[in-house]
C-alpha positions as CSV (number, residue, x, y, z in Angstrom):
1,M,127.7,-146.3,-63.9
2,N,131.2,-147.8,-63.5
3,L,131.7,-150.5,-66.2
4,D,134.0,-152.5,-63.9
5,D,131.4,-152.6,-61.1
6,T,128.6,-153.6,-63.5
7,S,130.7,-156.2,-65.2
8,S,131.5,-158.0,-62.0
9,S,127.9,-157.8,-60.7
10,A,126.7,-159.2,-64.1
11,A,129.2,-162.0,-63.9
12,A,128.3,-162.8,-60.3
13,S,124.6,-162.9,-61.1
14,A,125.3,-165.1,-64.2
15,G,126.1,-168.1,-62.1
16,A,127.1,-170.9,-64.4
17,F,127.1,-168.6,-67.4
18,P,129.3,-165.6,-66.5
19,D,130.5,-165.1,-70.1
20,R,126.9,-164.9,-71.4
21,L,125.7,-161.9,-69.4
22,R,128.0,-159.0,-69.3
23,F,128.3,-155.3,-69.7
24,I,130.2,-153.9,-72.7
25,K,130.9,-150.4,-73.8
26,H,130.1,-149.1,-77.3
27,K,130.8,-145.6,-78.3
28,G,131.0,-144.6,-74.7
29,Q,127.7,-146.1,-73.6
30,V,127.2,-149.2,-71.5
31,I,125.2,-152.1,-72.9
32,F,124.0,-155.2,-71.2
33,D,125.1,-158.0,-73.6
34,C,122.9,-161.1,-73.3
35,D,124.3,-163.9,-75.3
36,F,121.7,-166.7,-75.6
37,S,123.3,-168.1,-78.8
38,H,123.3,-171.9,-79.1
39,C,121.5,-172.5,-75.8
40,T,119.3,-175.4,-75.1
41,A,115.8,-174.8,-73.8
42,K,117.0,-175.7,-70.3
43,E,119.9,-173.2,-70.5
44,M,117.5,-170.6,-71.8
45,L,115.3,-170.9,-68.8
46,L,118.3,-170.6,-66.4
47,L,119.6,-167.6,-68.3
48,L,116.2,-165.9,-68.4
49,E,116.0,-166.1,-64.6
50,Q,119.4,-164.6,-64.2
51,V,118.6,-161.8,-66.7
52,K,115.4,-161.0,-64.8
53,A,117.2,-160.8,-61.5
54,H,120.0,-158.7,-62.8
55,V,117.8,-156.2,-64.8
56,A,115.6,-155.5,-61.8
57,R,118.5,-154.1,-59.8
58,H,118.9,-151.2,-62.2
59,A,117.2,-147.8,-62.4
60,P,114.0,-147.6,-64.4
61,G,114.6,-146.7,-68.1
62,S,118.3,-147.1,-67.8
63,L,119.4,-150.2,-69.6
64,L,120.4,-150.7,-73.2
65,I,120.2,-154.4,-74.0
66,L,121.7,-156.5,-76.9
67,A,120.3,-160.0,-77.1
68,N,121.7,-162.7,-79.4
69,F,119.3,-165.6,-80.1
70,A,121.4,-167.3,-82.9
71,D,120.5,-171.0,-83.0
72,V,118.6,-171.0,-79.7
73,E,116.3,-173.9,-78.8
74,F,112.8,-172.4,-78.3
75,D,109.9,-174.4,-77.1
76,R,106.6,-173.3,-75.6
77,T,108.0,-173.3,-72.0
78,V,110.8,-171.0,-73.0
79,A,108.5,-168.8,-75.0
80,T,106.1,-168.5,-72.1
81,R,108.9,-167.7,-69.6
82,M,110.5,-165.2,-72.0
83,K,107.2,-163.3,-72.4
84,E,106.9,-163.0,-68.6
85,V,110.5,-161.8,-68.2
86,L,110.1,-159.3,-71.0
87,V,107.1,-157.8,-69.2
88,L,108.9,-157.7,-65.9
89,D,112.0,-156.1,-67.5
90,R,110.0,-153.4,-69.4
91,P,110.3,-150.7,-66.8
92,Y,114.1,-150.9,-66.7
93,V,114.9,-151.0,-70.4
94,R,115.5,-147.9,-72.5
95,K,116.2,-149.8,-75.7
96,S,116.7,-153.4,-76.8
97,A,118.2,-154.8,-80.0
98,W,118.0,-158.5,-81.1
99,L,120.4,-160.6,-83.2
100,G,120.1,-164.1,-84.6
101,T,116.3,-164.2,-84.8
102,D,116.4,-166.3,-88.1
103,T,115.7,-169.5,-86.1
104,L,113.2,-167.9,-83.8
105,P,109.6,-168.9,-84.9
106,H,107.9,-165.8,-86.2
107,V,104.8,-166.5,-84.1
108,F,106.9,-166.4,-80.9
109,Y,108.5,-163.1,-82.0
110,E,105.1,-161.6,-82.6
111,N,103.8,-162.9,-79.3
112,F,106.8,-161.4,-77.4
113,K,106.0,-158.0,-78.9
114,T,102.3,-158.1,-78.3
115,F,102.4,-159.6,-74.8
116,S,105.2,-157.3,-73.5
117,Q,103.9,-154.2,-75.4
118,R,107.5,-153.6,-76.5
119,D,109.3,-153.4,-79.8
120,F,112.3,-155.6,-80.5
121,P,114.1,-154.4,-83.6
122,T,116.2,-157.2,-85.2
123,F,119.5,-156.7,-86.9
124,K,121.7,-158.8,-89.2
125,T,125.0,-157.8,-87.6
126,R,126.2,-157.0,-84.1
127,E,127.7,-153.7,-85.2
128,E,124.4,-152.5,-86.6
129,A,122.6,-153.4,-83.4
130,L,125.2,-151.7,-81.2
131,D,125.1,-148.6,-83.3
132,W,121.3,-148.5,-83.2
133,L,121.3,-148.9,-79.4
134,V,123.6,-145.9,-78.8
135,A,122.0,-143.7,-81.5
């Protein structure tokens, strides 16, 4: 996977949010960096659609994903759509790490895990999350 190619395709698919969905390298591995931080519920819905479309273009089991949810506005509509996207993305994702979940209602987090049948380890720092993803 060429980082330059994936960066441009992620930016193109990101539409109005090109800086929020991008590929980065950490310790030689490529990670899909999804920055949802400080998004409104409406922005979250738009970004989730873009994430779903972008992830589906990759090989099964190939993606490492870092998601930052710091100060995100969650409501039931966002939570429902997120559960759906997490299920659809499951075949393509090797590992996911989440940041900024302090403001995410615990009931939503638990529902995400149960509904998608996936685990979403949470981390306090970006560096810890990145290191875990590439371990």
